[in-house]
C-alpha positions in Angstrom: 50.1 -3.8 62.4 50.4 -4.3 58.4 51.8 -6.7 56.8 55.6 -6.9 56.0 56.2 -6.4 52.0 58.9 -8.8 52.5 56.4 -11.6 54.2 55.6 -15.4 51.6 52.6 -14.2 51.6 53.0 -10.7 50.1 55.6 -12.2 47.8 52.8 -14.3 46.6 50.4 -11.8 46.4 52.7 -9.4 44.1 53.9 -12.5 41.4 50.2 -13.8 41.4 49.4 -10.1 40.4 52.3 -9.9 37.9 51.2 -13.6 36.5 47.8 -12.1 35.8 49.0 -8.8 33.9 49.8 -10.2 30.6 46.7 -11.9 30.2 44.4 -8.6 30.7 46.8 -6.7 29.0 46.5 -9.8 26.2 42.4 -8.7 26.7 42.3 -5.6 26.2 45.3 -5.6 23.1 42.6 -7.8 21.7 39.0 -5.7 22.2 40.9 -2.7 21.2 42.5 -4.7 18.1 38.5 -5.4 17.0 37.8 -1.7 17.5 39.6 -0.4 15.5 39.2 -3.4 13.2 35.5 -2.3 12.7 36.1 1.6 12.3 36.7 1.3 8.7 33.3 -0.3 8.0 31.9 1.6 10.0 33.4 4.6 8.5 32.9 3.5 4.9 28.9 2.7 5.2 28.7 5.9 6.3 30.2 7.3 3.6 28.4 5.7 1.3 25.2 6.4 3.1 26.2 10.5 3.0 27.2 10.1 -0.8 24.1 8.2 -1.6 22.0 11.2 -0.3 23.7 13.7 -1.9 23.6 12.3 -5.4 19.8 12.2 -4.9 19.9 16.2 -3.4 22.0 16.5 -6.6 20.0 14.6 -8.9 16.7 16.6 -8.0 15.7 13.1 -6.0 13.7 12.7 -3.1 15.3 13.6 0.4 15.1 10.3 2.3 12.3 10.3 4.7 11.3 8.1 8.0 9.4 4.8 7.4 5.8 5.5 8.3 4.7 4.0 11.5 2.3 1.4 11.1 -1.4 2.3 10.7 -3.6 1.2 14.4 -6.7 0.8 12.1 -6.4 0.0 9.1 -8.7 1.5 6.8 -8.7 4.1 9.9 -6.8 7.3 10.9 -4.0 8.2 9.5 -0.7 7.8 12.6 0.2 11.1 10.2 -1.7 12.5 7.4 0.4 15.2 6.7 3.4 13.7 6.4 6.6 15.1 6.1 5.5 17.3 2.4 4.3 20.2 4.8 6.9 22.3 7.2 7.6 21.8 10.7 6.3 24.5 12.9 4.7 25.1 16.4 2.2 23.7 16.7 -1.5 24.1 19.0 -2.2 20.7 20.6 -0.4 17.6 21.6 -1.2 14.3 20.5 -2.3 12.2 23.4 -1.9 8.2 23.2 -4.2 6.3 25.2 -5.8 3.4 25.2 -8.8 2.8 22.4 -11.4 0.7 23.7 -13.1 -2.2 21.8 -16.3 -0.5 20.4 -14.2 2.7 19.7 -11.6 0.4 17.5 -14.8 -1.2 16.4 -16.2 2.2 14.9 -13.0 3.5 13.2 -12.4 0.1 11.1 -16.1 0.2 10.2 -17.5 4.0 9.9 -14.0 5.4 8.8 -14.5 4.8 5.3 -18.1 6.4 5.5 -17.3 9.0 7.8 -13.7 9.7 7.7 -11.4 11.7 6.6 -7.7 12.8 7.0 -6.4 16.0 6.8 -3.7 15.2 4.3 -2.8 19.1 2.6 -3.2 17.3 -1.2 -6.8 17.7 -2.1 -9.9 20.7 -1.6 -13.0 19.1 -0.3 -15.9 19.8 -1.7 -18.2 19.7 1.0 -21.6 18.8 -0.9 -20.3 15.6 -1.5 -18.8 14.8 1.8 -21.7 15.4 3.2 -23.8 13.8 1.0 -25.5 10.5 1.1 -23.0 9.0 -2.0 -25.6 9.8 -4.3 -26.7 13.1 -3.9 -24.3 16.1 -2.7 -26.3 18.0 0.2 -27.2 21.8 0.2 -26.5 21.7 4.3 -24.9 24.7 5.5 -21.3 23.2 7.4 -19.4 24.0 10.8 -16.1 23.7 11.2 -15.7 22.3 15.1 -11.5 22.5 16.2 -10.6 20.0 18.8 -14.2 17.7 20.2 -12.7 15.6 23.5 -14.8 12.5 23.4 -17.4 14.1 20.9 -20.7 13.7 22.9 -21.2 17.7 22.8 -20.6 17.3 19.4 -23.2 14.6 18.9 -25.3 16.1 21.4 -25.6 19.6 18.8 -25.7 17.4 15.6 -28.8 15.9 17.2 -30.2 18.8 18.0 -29.8 20.6 14.8 -29.8 17.7 11.6 -30.0 20.6 9.0 -26.5 21.1 9.5 -23.1 19.8 8.8 -20.2 19.3 11.8 -17.1 19.0 10.5 -15.2 17.9 13.6 -11.6 18.0 13.3 -9.2 16.1 17.1 -6.0 13.7 17.1 -7.2 12.0 20.1 -8.0 8.2 18.5 -10.1 7.3 21.1 -12.2 10.6 20.8 -12.5 9.7 16.8 -13.5 6.3 17.2 -16.0 7.4 20.2 -18.2 10.0 18.0 -18.7 8.0 15.0 -20.2 5.4 17.4 -22.1 8.0 18.9 -23.2 9.0 14.6 -23.9 5.4 14.6 -25.8 4.8 17.4 -27.7 7.8 17.4 -28.6 7.4 13.3 -26.6 11.4 13.0 -25.8 11.5 9.4 -24.4 14.7 9.6 -21.4 14.4 11.1 -17.7 14.1 9.5 -14.9 13.3 11.8 -11.2 14.8 10.1 -8.0 13.3 11.7 -5.3 16.1 11.3 -3.8 19.6 12.0 -6.8 22.0 11.5 -4.4 24.2 10.3 -3.6 22.4 7.1 -7.2 22.0 6.5 -8.6 25.8 6.7 -5.4 26.7 4.7 -5.2 24.2 1.9 -8.6 22.4 1.5 -11.3 24.3 2.7 -12.5 26.4 -0.2 -13.1 30.1 -0.3 -16.8 31.4 1.8 -17.3 27.4 2.5 -18.3 27.2 6.3 -21.3 28.5 7.7 -19.6 28.8 11.1 -16.5 27.6 13.3 -16.4 26.4 16.6 -13.4 26.3 19.0 -14.6 24.9 22.8 -12.2 25.4 25.6 -9.1 24.5 23.4 -5.6 24.1 25.0 -5.1 26.8 27.4 -1.1 26.7 27.3 -1.0 28.4 30.5 2.9 28.8 31.0 3.6 32.1 29.8 6.6 30.6 27.8 3.5 28.7 25.7 1.6 31.0 25.5 2.6 31.0 21.4 0.8 27.5 21.5 -2.6 29.1 22.0 -4.8 28.5 19.0 -6.6 31.5 18.9 -4.3 33.6 17.3 -4.5 37.1 14.9 -2.7 35.0 12.1 -4.6 32.2 13.1 -7.9 34.0 12.3 -6.6 35.7 9.2 -6.4 32.2 7.8 -9.7 31.5 9.6 -11.7 34.0 8.0 -11.9 33.3 3.9 -13.0 30.3 4.9 -15.6 31.3 6.4 -19.0 32.9 4.6 -19.7 36.5 5.7 -22.1 36.8 8.5 -20.8 33.8 9.7 -20.3 33.2 13.8 -16.8 32.4 14.9 -17.7 30.9 18.6 -15.0 30.2 21.2 -15.6 29.3 24.9 -12.9 28.7 27.5 -13.2 28.2 31.4 -9.2 29.9 31.6 -9.3 33.1 33.0 -6.3 34.9 30.9 -6.9 32.9 27.7 -11.0 34.7 27.6 -9.1 37.9 27.9 -6.4 36.5 25.2 -9.6 35.8 23.0 -11.3 38.9 23.4 -8.1 41.0 23.2 -7.0 39.8 19.7 -11.3 39.2 18.3 -11.9 42.6 18.9 -8.7 43.8 17.3 -8.9 41.7 14.0 -10.8 43.9 11.0 -12.5 40.3 9.9 -14.3 40.0 12.8 -17.2 41.8 14.7 -18.5 41.3 18.2 -22.2 40.5 18.7 -22.4 41.9 22.0 -23.3 45.4 21.8 -21.1 46.3 25.0 -18.1 44.5 23.2 -17.7 41.9 25.7 -18.4 38.7 26.4 -21.9 36.7 25.3 -24.0 34.4 27.6 -23.7 30.4 26.2 -26.1 30.2 23.6 -28.7 27.5 24.4 -27.2 24.8 21.6 -23.8 24.6 22.9 -24.5 22.0 25.9 -22.2 21.4 29.0 -19.1 19.5 27.4 -16.3 17.6 29.7 -14.2 19.9 29.9 -16.6 22.1 30.6 -17.8 19.9 33.6 -14.3 19.8 35.0 -14.0 23.5 35.2 -16.7 24.7 36.9 -15.7 22.0 39.7 -12.7 23.9 40.1 -14.4 26.7 40.6 -14.0 28.8 36.9 -15.7 31.1 35.7 -16.7 29.5 31.9 -17.0 32.5 29.5 -18.4 32.6 25.2 -17.5 34.7 22.6 -19.1 35.3 19.6 -18.0 37.0 16.6 -19.0 37.6 13.0 -17.4 37.6 9.8 -17.5 40.9 8.0 -16.5 41.3 4.5 -13.3 44.3 4.7 -14.2 46.4 1.2 -10.8 46.0 -0.5 -9.7 43.0 0.9 -8.1 40.3 -0.8 -9.2 36.8 -0.1 -6.0 34.6 1.0 -7.4 31.6 -0.8 -8.7 33.0 -4.2 -7.2 35.9 -4.6 -10.3 37.6 -5.3 -10.7 41.4 -3.6 -14.1 42.2 -2.1 -15.8 45.2 -4.0 -16.5 48.0 -2.4 -19.4 49.3 -0.9 
């Protein structure tokens, strides 16, 4: 049975509720008043910030930028070497955050000033000076390796061919430290480690015809169709890379992702700046100088087939160099 609305207990509850309502209303009114009082201050602050930004732009001043992240290893690789002075675009890589071991961190602190460089896009590299010993320039041929993981394969190639300089590019901090440590322990003076976006390096920091080779081993295949635009080996990338390669230089790609291998073969075959070294126009056997990599081992354990592609840089008569603007002589 429900309680009668006219009982003493019900009457007492209604009176207590009515007594509480004014107090609740008062508190709500005070809170609303405080918010209303704060709104003009927030609005004024926003207006002042907007006016300052507009004034700076109108005066030709620099656009306000977000504060840079503090370097994890002072004197080591920068967390954002190119900064905000380069355009936003689709990238072919995704920086991975993972733990840096004590030995890797020690190598970054000690060896980065000697063998490391940031890809800032603000200077043109002198590769003879970069691979020199500080007193004498180097005349070693130089190959660019894009994406070296933890650096084991890079170190093995450098040890097997000490007369060739390897400019190894990656954004993975533990791998950078690991490769520097491997170079020191094995006495490899022909390795330099670059931190940042290889596109900026090729476009703005390498002189024309400065590279004797380009290696791209097991790049991210970006398997989902909507991500295919992120794949590195595309016609635009080949057009960008070609001027930095000497005539006859070898572009060597390897992948264990069959659809990506097919795309690589298609775009390389179609590009006028490159020709296949294989007479049948297909994939190449793995060269002896390319050791098995960690990613390759993972793919093989999954039953993947590894494909190597070796294409030679050719010069088109009458073509204009994208870096220097010079025109290749007619044959």
